[in-house]
N, C-alpha and C positions, 0 to 999 in steps of 0.2 A: 712372854717374849717369843717372837717368831723364830723359826728355824734359821732363817737368814741372819737375824741378829745374833743368835747363839753361835753360828759359824763365824761371824765377825769377831766376837769375843774370844772364841777358841783360837782364831788366827793370831790375835794379839798375844795370847798366852803362849802359843807355840813359838812365836817370834822371840819372846823372851827366853824360852827354854833352850832354843838353839844357840843362844849366845851366852848363857849363864849356867855354870856348873853349880852344884849345891854349895860350894864354899865361896862363891863369888857374889853373894847378895849383900849389899851394903846396908848397914843399919838405918841410914838416913832414908833409904828407899821406902821403908814401911812394910815391905813384903819379905817374908822369909822363904826359904826353899820349901818348907812344909806347907805354908799357906798357898804358895804358887802351885804345887803339885795337887793339893786338895782342890783348888779352883779348876785345874785341868780335868781332874777326875769328875768333878761335879758337872762341869760343862759337857763333857763327853757322855756322861750318864743321861743327860737330857737329849743330846743330839742323836746318839747311836740308835736308840729304839725308833726314832722317827724317820730313819732313812729306809725307805721301802724300795726305791727304784735301783739304787746303786749299791746293793748289798756287798758285792765282791770288793769294790773299792773301799767301802766302809770297813770291811774286815781287815783290809790291808792297813788302813789307818789305825784300827784297833790293835793289830799286831805290832806295829811300829811304836805305838804309844806304850804298850806293855814292855816292849824291848827297852824303851827309853827309861821307864820307871825302874826296871830291873837293873839296868846299867848304872844309873845314878845311885841307887841304893847300895850297889856293890863297889862304888868308888871308881867305876869305869866312865869317867866324865867325857872322854872323847867319843866313846861308843854311844853314850846317852845323847850327846849333841848331834851325832850322825843320824840317829833315829829321829830326832826332832827335825833335822834338816830334811830327811826323807818325807816326813809328813808335810812340812812347810812347802816343799817343792812339788807335792802332789796336787791334784785338782780338788782337794777336799772342800774348798770354798763353794764348789758347784754341786756338791752331793745333794741328792734329793731322795 
C-alpha cells in the first residue's frame, strides 16, 4: 500500500478517535477501542519511518498521537480527543 493510501486510512482512523472516547464504541459498530487504537498504532508504524522530508512535522504528529494514547488510557477522554483533533487539524495528509 502506498504512503498516500496509508495516510488516507490514518486520516479516517484519527477522525473516529477525535469523536469517540474509549467508552463510546457501540457493539454493533464491530470495532472496539482496543482494535481502533491497535489499527492507529499499526498504520503509524508503517507511515512514520517512510516520512523523510517532513521529519519535524512527523514528530509533532507522533507526539500528539502518544499524548492521545496516554490520555485515553488514563481516562482523560477530553484530553485524548483534543490530541486527536490536533493531529486531524494538522497537515499530516501532505507529509512526505
